[in-house]
C-alpha positions, 0 to 999 in steps of 0.5 A: 500500500502506498502512502497518502498525500499530505500536500500538493504544490503546482510548480513551473513547467507543469510539475507537481511537488507531492508531499506524502504522509510518510515524509517522502517528497516526489515530483511528477510531470503532468506530461507523464499523465498526458502520455497515458490519458488524453484528458490531462492535455486540458491541464496544458491548454486551459489557462490556470487549470493546472494551478487549481490542483487539490488533495482529495479527502483522505489523501488517496489522490489529487484532483482538478475537477470531476474529470481530471484526477490522479491516485496517490499510487500513480504519483508515488510509483511514477514520481521522481524523488524530490531533492532540492539540488536536483529539482527539475522545475524552475521554482522549487 
């Protein structure tokens, strides 16, 4: 079982910083989701939608609206370990 999400922060270049309840921090590029599911292209094309991300109740995922969401499992498994000196986003 994967840890639950404690906090999500939208960063530059459509990257998310996810903080999990076990203390792990991961970066997740929305481009990963775009390769799997077409609906995520909306986050790249609709102004300011990406920044509206929020943690779902219970920390089992994140969502933007009723159609666009990601599970904690997807984010934990496919996210890249966050380290301040190797951050891939501009404003980490």
